[in-house]
N, C-alpha and C positions, 0 to 999 in steps of 0.2 A: 565412582569416578575418582581418580587420583587428584589430590590437591596440586601436585606438580604439573598436571595437565591443565587444570582449570585456572589456577590462580597465581602460579609462580612464573607463568609465561611472560616474557617481556612484551607488554601489550602494544607498545609503539611499533614493534616490528611487524612485517607482513607475513602471513601464512601463504605458502605457495598453493593457492587454491586450485590452479590448473593441475598440479601434481596430485593433490588430494583426490580430485574427481577422476583423473585418468588412471591412477594406480590403485583404486579401491578394489580389493581382491574379491569381495562378495557382491560386486555390482552386477545388476541386471539391466543397466541402462544401455541403450544403443549408442553408437558413436555420435549420431546426430543429436541425441538428447544431451550427451556430455558436452558437445561443442556449443550447443545452444546456451546452456547455463554458463559456460566459461566465457562465451562472447559477451553475454549480458554483464557478467561480473567485471570484465575488462573495461567496459564503458563506465560502470559505476566507480571502479577503482581509479580510473583516470580523473574523474570529476573530484573524487575525494582528495587526490593529490593536488589538483589544480587549486581547489578552494581551501586546502589545509584542514580538512575535516578529520582531525586525528582521533576524536572520540568515536566517530562513526566507524572509522577503520578498525579501531580497537574492539568495538562492539561486534563487528563482523568476525574478527579473529576469534573472539570468545564464542560466538555462535558456532563456528566451524569446530572448535574444540569440543563443545558440548555435544553437538550432533555426532561427531566422529567417535566420541567415547561412548555414546549411547549403545546399549546392547540390542536395541530394536532397529532393524534395518529400515523400518517405516519412517524413522526420524530423518532418514537421508534420501529415501527414494519413494516416490508415489507409485500408485498402481497403474497410472496412465503413462508410464515411460517418461516421466519428467523428474528431474532432481527436486527434492523437497526444498532446496535452497531457492528455487524459482519464486516461491511465495514471498520470501523476505527481500530478495534482490529486485523483484518487480515493484514492491512498495518503495524501495529506495529510489528506483527509477522514476516513479510517479512524483516523489518529493522533488527530485531534480527538475522534472518537467515543470512543476508548478513554480519553482524558484527561478528557472531560466526563462519562463514565458509569462512573467508578471505583466508585461505590456499587453499581451494578447488577452490575458484574463481580465485586465482592467477594461479593455475594449468590450469584451463579452459582457461584463457586468453592466457597463453603461447601456448596452443594447437591451439587455434583459430588464434592467431597472426602469428604463424609459418605456418599456412595454410590459408593465407589471404582470399582465396575464401570462407571460412566459416564465415567470418565477412562481414556484409553488407558494400557495398562500402562507404557509408556515415560515417562509423565508423572506417575506416582504416586510420591510420595516418602515416603509413610507413610499409615497408615490413620486417624490422628487429625488433628484440626484443628491440634493443637499440634506440627506437624512442622517448625517453624522456617521455614515458608514466609512470606516477607515480601510479602504479597499486593498491597500498594500502592506498593512502592518505586519502580517504574519510572514515569516520566511523572507524578510527583506535583507537579512545579513547572513553571511556564512556561519556565524555562531548559531543562529536559530536553525539553520539547515543541518548543522552538525548534530544538534539535539534531536531533531525530528528523525534523521536517518538512524541514529543510534537506537532510538526507541523502536523504529521499524525493524531493525535487525533482531532484536531480542524481545519483541513484544509477547511472544509465547513461551519464552524460556523459563520463567518462574512457574508457569502453569504446567508445562510439558517436560522440561529438562532438569528440574530440581534446583534451579538457580535461586539463591536467596538475596534479598535486598542488600544485606551487609556485605556479602561476598561480591556482588556486582559492583558495589561502591568501592571496595578494596581494589578490585581489578581495574576500574576506571582511574583510580587514583595513581596506579602504577604507570599510567601513560606519560605523566610529566614528572621527571626526576625531582623537580623543585617542590612538589607537593608532599607534605607529610600528613600523618593522620591527625595531627593536632592543629595545624594552621595552614593557610594559603598565603604565601609571602608575595608581596609586591604586585598583586593583581586586583586589589580592591574587591575581592570576593568573586571575581569572574569565574575562576575554576570551580569554586564551591557551588556557584549558581548552576553552571553547566552540568556538573555531576549530579547534584540533587535533582535537577529538572529531568535528567535522563532516568535516574533510578525511580523517582516518584511517578514519572510517566508510565513506566513499565508496571509498577505496582498498581496504578489506577486501572490499567487495562487487563490485569490478571484476574481471572475468576478464582474465587476461593471456595473450598469445600462446603462451607456453611452459608454461602451467599444466598440471600433471597433472590427472587426471580430477576429483579431489575437493579440489583446492587451494582453490578459492573457498569451499567449505563449511567448511573448517578455518579460514579467515580470518574468515568471517562470525560464527562462534561465539565469537570472542575477546572480544567486547564485547556487553553485553546490549542496548544501544540499536541497534547495527548488526545484531544478531541479530533484533530486533523489526522493523527496517526490511526486512530480507530476507524475513522471514516474511510481512509485509504485502504485499510485492511478489508473493509467491507466491499470496496470497489473491486478489489482483486478476487475476493470470494464470489461475488456475483458474476464477474466476468468468466469464471471457470466452472460455475455450478452446473451448467448443462454438460452432460457427459461425465459427471462425477458419479459416485455410487449412491447419490440421494435420489429417491423417487419423487414423484410430483408432490405428494403431500408434505414431504420434508422440505422441499424447495419452497413451496408456498408458505410453510411455517417460518422459514428463514427470511423470506421477503417480508412477512408480517412483522417479524422481530426487528428487521431493519427499519421498517416504517415507524415502529414504536420508538426505536432509538432516535430517529430523526425528530419525532415529535417532542420527545423529552429534551433533546439537545437544541431545539430550535432557537431559544432565546440567545444562546451563545453563538450558534451557527450564523445567525443573521447580523451579528454585531461586527463581523469581519468579512471583507470581500472574498478572501481566499476560501474560508470555510463555507460561505454562501455558495460559491462556485462548486465545491465538492459535494455539498448537500444537495444541490440541484442535480448534479451528476448521478447521485445515488437514487434520487426520486425517478429520474429518467430511466435508469437501469431497471428499477423495480417495475415501472410501467411497461417497459419492453418485454420483460419476462412474463408478466401477467398476460400480455397480448399474445405472446408465443404459446402459452397454454390454451388460450381461447381458440387460436387457430388449430392447434394440435387436436383439441377436443371438438373441432368443427363448430365452434360457437361464433367464429369470425372468419372472414375471407383472408386468404393468403396475401392478396393485394394490399390489404390494410396493414399487415405486418411489414411488407416490403416498403410501403410508403413511409411508415414510421422509422424503419431501419435506415433508409436513405437520409431522412431528415436528421437523425442523430449522428450519423457518420459525418454529415456536413457540419453539424453544430460543434462536434468535438474532435475534428481532425487536427491534431496537434503534431507537428513534425519532429518533436524530440523524443517520441516514444516508439520503441520497436513495434513493428506490425504484430509480431508474435505475442506480445503481452499488452498491447494497447487495450485498456479495459472496455471501451465501447466497441471497438472492432472485434474483440473477443466475444463479447456478449452477442453482437449482431451476427458474427460469423457462425458461432455455435448454434444459435437459434435457427438461422436460415438453413444451415447445413442439415440439422436434425430433421426439420420439417420436410425439406425437399428430398432428402435421402429416404425418408419413410414413404414418400409417394413415388419417386422415380429414382432408384438406386444409382443410375448412371450419371445423374446430375451432380455437379460440384457446386453447392450453394454458397452464397455469400462471397464468391471469389472477387467480384468487382469491388465490393465494399472493402475487403481486406487489402486490396491493392492500393487503396487510398490512404492507408495509415501512415504512421511515422516510419522513418528509417533510422539509421544509426544517429546518435546524438550529433547535432551540429557543432561547429566550433564554439568553444566555451565563451560566454560573455566576459568582457573584461571587468 
């Protein structure tokens, strides 16, 4: 890839993403798939402008350049007729959802903490609400949201697209003309903190060739924003894993890997209300997927899966997430659809659940 493409681009400017998707010559995407990813991006881009998330915007621009310059079409399009950008844009949407729904999450946490049996044992830090859990500490400011979304956009770029930490840092530093390679003037280290947090967050989440089995897990849990980013990455992967090219044994292995990640990360997850919420979300997704396999293998009744699915839809029905990418609705919808289609092909399963998901993002909070 040419340096002029990757690193001399004026990072603060916007790439015309709609044009990139619409005009790709080697595209095999249907028009519906193209419009879906463009629509999602427009919502995310609107929020980035409203909240002044300039590092997140620059990080997305870099992602587009890296993917579009890649010689592998698989970097840009998946085999299930969705743009590969869905993976990163969905995670950015989840970060926005958490940021804009802090009040709802706090209420959810009060309910769950008051009934500790509803929280996974690894996430319980006390039986009283006064257990020193800072429920809103994470993502309380646009600056923290900027960091989280920038990590989400390029969390795989070092591992898959050849991005190096130094080049990523140089690119982010070009966002602000006031920033030099030697010092950060008049900001009390704010810019340096943002850039180092983004770069280190991506480094922590990137698997390395000589990594031992759990090395990335140990790195991911070093920082709460990086931990949240990895947890949200897992949420999206679990949401779309049914219908992927993974067989049952591989999916079960991924579920087991996720559970181990949660166990290793539990001490940090339970220190913060936001990460407690996302951790419980992951546990619930894992439980639903395991129940899905029990039903598919006729070890449990379909009614048990339906009951659990309805409970989770009710529990996690957040209105700021698109129906098409809502992680719990996707998990429920794919599980029910696969089970019922395998029994009665004419049935459209999970339809009622999917109808209850979020719509386009609501008016931005002031």
